[in-house]
Structures are given as structure tokens and as C-alpha cells.
N, C-alpha and C positions, 0 to 999 in steps of 0.2 A: 504494500500500500504506500502511496506517496504521502509525504509529510505536508501538512497544510501550510507550514511556515516556509516551504521552499519557494524561492523566487526564481522564475524563469528569465534568463537573460539571453537575448538574441543579438548576435554580432552583425546581423544583416538587416537591411531595411525591409519594408513590406514587399511582397512580391509585386512585380511591375504592374499587373492588371489592376490590383487593388489600389495602387497609387494613381494610375491613369484614370480610373473611373471616378476619382475624386476631383478631377480637373477637366470635365467635359465642357464644351462650349456653353451648354445650357446652364450648368452649375456656375460657371464663371460669370455669365450674364446676370444671373440672379444674385451674385455676390455671396454665394454659399461655399466657395472654395476655401479650404483651410489656409490660414495664414502661415507664413514660414515661422519656424521656431525662433525665439529670441536668442541673441548671442549668449553663450555660456559665460557666466561671470566668475564663479568661485570654483566649485568642485563638480566633476562629472565622472560617470562610470563608463568604462569601455572594456569589453572582453572580461567583465567581472571584476576589474580592478578600479580603484578610485584614483583619480588624477586631479591635480590642482592646476588651474590656469596660470598661477603665479610661478610655478616651478619651471626650471629650465627643461628643455626637451631631453637632454642627456643628463640624467640624474647621477650623482656619485654612487658608486657601488655600495658604500656603507649605508646610505639612506635606504637602499633596497634590501638591507640585511644580508649582503654578500661580502664574504671575506676578501680583502684585496690581496692579490698575489704578487704585486709589483710595488716598488716604492712610489712616493708621491712625485719625486723628481727623477726622471728616467729617460733613457734613450729609447725612443719608440721602436726603432728598427731592431735593436738588440732584444728588447722585451718581447716583441712579436716572434723573433726567432726562438727565444727560450720557451715561450708558450707553445709554439708549434712543435718543438722537440719534446716537450713534456706531454703534449697531446699524443704524439706518435708513440712514445714510451708507454703511456697509460693504455693506449689502444692495444699495443702488443701484449701488455700484461693481462688485459681483459681477455684477449684471445687465448693466451696460455691458460688462464683460469678456466675458461669454457671448455678447452680441450681436456685438461687434466682432471678437474673436478667441477662439473657444471652446477652442482647443487651448493657450492660454497657460498657462505654469507658474504664473503669479500667481493662477490660479483656486484652486489648493489653499491658497495663503496666505490668500486672502480667506475661504475656508470655515473655515480654522483661526481666523482673527480673529473670525468670527461665532460660532464655538463658544466661544471664550474669553469673548466678551461675554455670551452666554447663561449660561455658568457663573457669571459675576460677578453678573448680575441675579438668578439663582436663589439664590446664596449670600446676597445682601443681603436678599432676601425671607425666606429661612429664618432668618437671623440675627435678624431683628426680628419674627418671627412671634409670639414670646411676648409682646412688647409689645402687638401688635395684639390678641392674645387677652385680655390684661389690660384693654385699653381696651373691648373688647366686653363683657367680664364686668361692668365698672363701669357701662357704659351700660345693660345689662340690669337691674342692681340699682337704678339710678336711675329706671327706668320707674315712672310713678305706678301706684298700686293702682287697680283698676277703680272703686272708689268715689270716688277723687280726681279722676276725669275730669269736666270741666265738662259738665253735662247739656245745655247749649245746643249743644255740638258733636257730640252723639250723633245718628246718623241714625235717623230714625223708620222702623222696620221695618214698621209697620202700613201705610204707604203702599205699600211693595213688595208686601206680602201682598195688599192690595186690588187692586193692579195685576195680579198673577198671576191672581187670581180673575176679574178682568174680561177678561183675555186669553183665559182658558179658556172663558168664556161668550160670547166674541165680541160683547160689548155695549159696546165702547169708543167712546163718543160724545164723550169729551173729547179735543180735538186736542193737548192739552199732553202732552209726553213725561214719563213718571214720573220719570226721573232729573233732568230740568230742574226739576220741582216740588220734589224733595228738595233740590237745590242752592239753590233760592230760599228754602226754609224754613231752611236752614242760615245763609244770608246774613242773612235777616230776624232770626233769633235772635241773631246776633252783634252787631247794632246796638243 
């Protein structure tokens, strides 16, 4: 029997037809269409968890009740490598446990360790995602304009077009492959 205190939480909106039926032309003309929900001010629930709008998007691990595995000041690349190596070692330990004694209570510990390592790796990626986005934006801005590209490095498309025409006509008497010819032209122009 189901408990009467149980709250059902759905992570999905209403099915589309139920939503669409609330916004027909006639209902809108009568002014009976539901108004949009007001903006969330303080706390909201998503996927069964409570969130506060004042909190940062990436919350510290400690505020989530997760033990931190790396120091506060660290080299991101070094810590990610260490976490990756720990993940591999724990996975191999779990495989060893499953092969030798599958009913061992240590199996749950290893699964918990793997989960903790995945959470830390995900947290480090998310924490530094904005830096990666800045680097990508800067790289895109530093790309040369199409006119600034050295014309010697551009591929001659007329060779490709002539090759397609010759393939269509089945008159390919030249044994040289067209991509080889293009590469030779590029190398010749670089010298």
C-alpha cells in the first residue's frame, strides 16, 4: 500500500497535448489561458532537491556534504590526472573484487569510492568551464580574417572540380590521385 504522506515529484512538464489544449484560439480569445508562472524568488525544488536562487550555480562540495579530495589551492591539471589515476585504480580493484569474491561487502565501498571520484572530476570540470569558454572565445576572436590567410596555403578548388568532372565522364587517364596532386601543389607553394 502507498503511504498517504508520499509526495509525487515529476521532473517533466505536462504532456504536450494537455498543454496545447490549454492555449487554443478560443480559450485565448476568451482570456481563459493560464498565465505564465511568476519568476522564482527564494527556494525551488527540482528533481526532488531544494535549491536557493541566491546560491551560486556550482556549489562547494562541502555544502553538499561531500568530502573534498583535493586541497583548496591546487593545480587543476595535476589534480585531474591524480583523480583519473585513482578512478582507474579503484575500477581495477572493483573488478578484482567481483572476480575473486563477488559477495564481498567491500564491493559497495568501492562503488561508493568510484562515485565520489566521478563527482570530484565532474565538479572540477564544471568549476573551470568558464575559463575554458573564455579561452575558446579568445581563440575565436584571434582567428585571422579570410583575407589575412596566406594565399599559398589555400587549396585550389578548381583541381577538385576538374577531378569530379573527369570522374563523371569516366575519362580518367591520369594515374595520379587528385588529393596527392593538391598536396604536392601545397608543398610546392610553401617552398
